[in-house]
N, C-alpha and C positions, 0 to 999 in steps of 0.2 A: 389922104397918099399912099401907095402899094408902095411896098418894101419890094425895096429893087439890089439893095447893096448889103452884105451882115458883113460884118467886121467880128470876124473870129477869134478872142482872145484866150488862149492856152499852150500852158510849158510843156503840155505832150505833144510830141510830133504827130503820135499816132492819132491822139483826139482831134489835132486839128485837122489832120488828113481825112480822117472818118467823116467829121463833122461837114468839112470843106465838099467831099465828093456827094455827099446826100445830099447840100443844098445845090451845088452846081444842077443835079438832077432833076434840081426840081426849078430849076430856071433862076436863082439869084446868083448875083453876081457876089464873089467873096475877097475879104480881103483879111488876112488872117496877120498876128503880132504871137511873140512868141513869150512874153509877160507882162507886165501892167505896166509899165513904164512906156514900152510900145506901142500897147496899147490906148494909153493917154496919148501920144503922139498920131499914132495913125486917124485916133476917134477926129481929135484936130485936121490933120492932113486930110483926112477921104470923106468926113461926114456923111459917112454913112448910117443909112434910115433906120438899121436896128443894130444892137453890140451882145454877141453873146459872149459872157465872161466868167472864166471859171476864178474862185477864188484860192485855192491854195496853190501860191506858185513864188516862187521866188523874187526878192527885193519887195517892190509895192505889190502887195498881193491883191486879190480883184476885190476886198470889200474898198482898199484904198483908191483905187482906181477909179471905181464907178463911182465913190465920193466924188473924187478931182472933177472925174467928166461932167456927172450931174450940176454942180456950181462954175462953170466954167460957162460963160454967156456963149462962146461960139455952139459949146455940143452937150447945152442942158437939156435941149430938147428931143436928143436921140435918144429914146428907149432902148434900156439893159434890160435883157434878162443873164438873168446868173444861173450858170448851170456848172453844178460843183458835184461833189460826192459828200457835202455835210450837210446832213439829214437832219439835225436837229432843228427842232422848231426857234429854239433862239437863235440859230444861224439865219436862218430864213428871217425873222424877223428883225434882225443887224440886218442883212441885207439890205432887205426893203426900206429901211433908217434911209441909208448910204444912199441911196437912190432909183434902187432897181425897182425896174417897172414890173419884173414879176419874177419868180423861181423857182428852179429845175435839178431837181435829183440825178445825176449820174446812175446809171447809163440811163441817156433821154432820150423817153418813149418818141419815137420821130415824127406820128401822127399827130400827139399831142402840140410838137412844137409846130410842126406847121398850121394848127389850129390856131394858135397862141398867135404868130406871127400874121395870118389872115386876120384876125382880131383886132391885130395895130395897124393893120393896112387897111 
């Protein structure tokens, strides 16, 4: 099933805008959430084809939100790519253990992101 709708979860308005603009130009519908709690709620409400999840956010962080989404019956099949400035190998391992499908460090290479999206779809 091709990826059509992507949920971008990031507390930075600049990051959300840049990612939304890039994804929209590449033909994707974009839904945005500004924190982990909002991301979990929108994942349940919107049922996107893919979630791009920041890690460092106030309240529920990206690891906690990923764990919640990946263990919820309604959202467990939605792939999550973590997009974060946390670039240590332990961060990536922890993200994958929480249920992430993939892990990318910021600044996200747009060509690589498109390849990962294509591989999912």
